[in-house]
N, C-alpha and C positions, 0 to 999 in steps of 0.2 A: 338603196343605202343616199343620204344626202349627199350632193355633191362636192359639199366643205369637205367632208369626209376622206374624198379621193384627193382633194388637193392635200389635206393634212398629210394622208399616206406617202404621197410621191415625195413630200418633202424630208420625211423623218425615214422611211422604210430601211434603207442601206445603214443606221446608225443606232434605231432605238432597240433595246433590247429585247423587247416582245419580239419583235419580227426578226431579229437577227437571232435570237434563242427558239424559235418556232423553225427556222429552215435548217439550224443545226440539228433538233430533234428529227425532222421531217429526212434531214439527209441521212441519218443513221438507220429508219425505219425503211428506206427505200433501197438502201444498201442490201438489205437482207431479202429481198426480192429477186426472183428467179427472171430477169428481164432478157429479151434477145439484145446482141450488140448494138442493133440498129433499131432500138424500140421506138414506136410513134406512142407521143404523149401529150395528152390533150390536157389543161388547166381550163378547167369549166368554172367561170366567173372569176379571172384571172385579176382583176381590178386594176391596181396601176404596176402589174408586173413583177411585184415583189419576190416572188417565188420563180419566176421561169427561168433567171440564168443557173439557178442551182438545180433545176430539172432537167436543164439540157445537160448535165454531167452524165444523165442516164439514157439518153437518145434524143432525138429530135421532137421539138416542142411544139405546140400549136396553142394559142389561147383564145377562148371565147368570153367576151363582155359585150353588156348592153350599152354601157355609158360612153358618149364620145371622147369625152376627156381622158378616161382611165383606159378607152381602149389607144388612143394616140400614143399616150406616155408609156403603157406596155410594150407595144409596137418599137417604139425609141429605145427601151432600155434594152429590152431582151433580143432585139434583132430578128425575132421571130414573128411568123404571120400569125396576126389576132383578127379574126372574124367577129363581125356581130351577131349576137346572138344571145339568149336567155332559155332558162329553164322554166319549166318542163317543155315547153311548146316550140322552142324556134332553137332547133340544135343545127349549124350550117355543115353539116359533116355526116357520111354515109354511115350503113350500119357495118359494124365489126370492123371499123377503122383504126382502133388503137389499142396497144398493149397496156397502157398504163392511162387512167383518168384520175386525176385529183380534185376533190371538191373542199376547197381549202377556206372555212368560215364561211361556206355559202350556203350551205343547206337550210341552216336556220331563218335565212331571209326569204325561204320560198314556201308559200303556204301548201302546196301539194308537195310535201317532200317525197312520198312515196310514188308519184308520178316523177319528178325529176329522176330518182334513183333507178327505175325502170326505163327510161330515155335515155340514160348514160350506159346502165349494162348492154342496151342494144348497138351502140358504138362500141362495145368492148369485143374484141377476138375472144373466143374460146380459150379459156385458161388466161384473160386477161385480169390486171389488178385492177381496184377500185382503193383509193386512199382518202378518207374524210377526215377533214377538222372539225369541230362545233364547239360551241360555249356551252359550258357544261352548268348544271343545275337552275332551276328558274329561279330560286329565292335571291342568288345573284343579278338578276335582271338589272339593268342599270342604265344611266344616261348613255352609255356608249349601244347598249343593245338598241334604243331608242333611236339613235343617230343613223345606225345601221339597218333600221327597217328589220329587226329579226322578230321573229313571230314565235320564237321559244327559245329553250336552252334545253339541253339534252341530257339524260342520265345516259350511261351506257347501254344497259338494258331498253332504253327507248330507241337509242340508236341501232342497235343491234337487230331489234324487231322490224324496224322498217327497213332494214337493208336485205334482211332474211326475206321478208314477205315478196321480195323482187326477185326472188330465185337464186342469190348471192350467196355464196359460203364465207361466213367471216372467219378469219384466222388468227387475228390478234386484235384486241382493244385494250385501251387503257387511258386513264386518264392522264394529264400532266399541268404543269403549274402548280405541282404539290406544294414544293416545300415555301412559296409565296401565298398559299391558300389562307392561310389564318389572317395575314395583314392585308390581304385584298378583300376577304370578307369582311374585316373591320372595317376598312376604308368605307366599300359600297353601302354597307349597312347604316352606316353614320350618316352618308348621304343622303340615304332615304329617309330617315329618322328626321334629318337637318332640310329636307326637302331640297337639297343642292343637285338639282338635276340640269346638269349645262352642257349639254353633248358629249363630243367623242373624248374619250379619257387615255387615248392611247397616240394621239395626234399632236402631242407636244413631247419635245426631248427632255427628260429631266436634267439634273446638273451632271457632269462628266462622270464625277465620281459614284454618285448613284448609279448611273447606268451600266458605268463597268461593273459594279458588285451585282447587279442585277442581272448582267449578262452572264457573269461566271456561276451565277447560282444555277440559271437556267441550262445554260451547257452542262455543267456538271449532272445536272437531273436527265437532258438528254441522253446520255452514256446509259443511264441505267434504262431507260425506256427501248434504247437500240438494242441493248443485251437481250431484248423480249421479256424483259420483267413487267407487270401491269401495276401501276400503282392505285391504289383504292380509293383517292378522291384528289380533283384538284381542279381548277378553274376552267380547263378545257378539256376536252375528250379527241383521242384519237382512235380510229378503225381502218381495218385492213381488212379487204374482203376481194375474192376472186370467182369469176366467172366460170361454173361448171365447163368442162372438156364437153364438145360435140362428141353426141355418141358415135363410137366408131371411127373417130378422127381425130386428128391433132389441131393444134392452133393455125 
């Protein structure tokens, strides 16, 4: 990810409708998982720590990040331990360390996405959970994807295939940001046609009333996904998978 993207994220992540809405959705998804009371959680590619406070509601959180600026900000914001590392080859944690691993808008930045899932699965306890969010549909590839160094966007079948190929069992998947799908498609396609490719498109806080309206829309949608309903299309995708229990033993 471009350094300026991290700077932009740190500035708006507490207030921007996109970050607030995604946290609301993730909170509802995570609340349906069977996690131990003292769950150990890894936020792999935690960026500037936008999600770590929310994750701490479910257990003790560690972060992993390779960018110096983002690593420092994430640690300050969350109060959690944030270690330097990157996927798939440098994860500074041992095998079977975590009950929950989150990979939130990170997998698309990694060329060897299957190898990244394999490495993370190794860090999960048997019965542990993996939660992924990822940008959806290649035709929506935009200036934001370029600034974020995305290699691809995903369909649900593609995401499921990558995860299941590494021996994990997918229990839930859905698109999200569905209600705003058509307006976002229109804006992004217009930018492409007009050649307006000018960096990150979520690093600027919109006017307060627009931000509030979009936050409300996203939060309403998060309830639907939180109920376990799968939405048929959207700007992003969410997937939940579980590592199979060890044969003859518990987690």
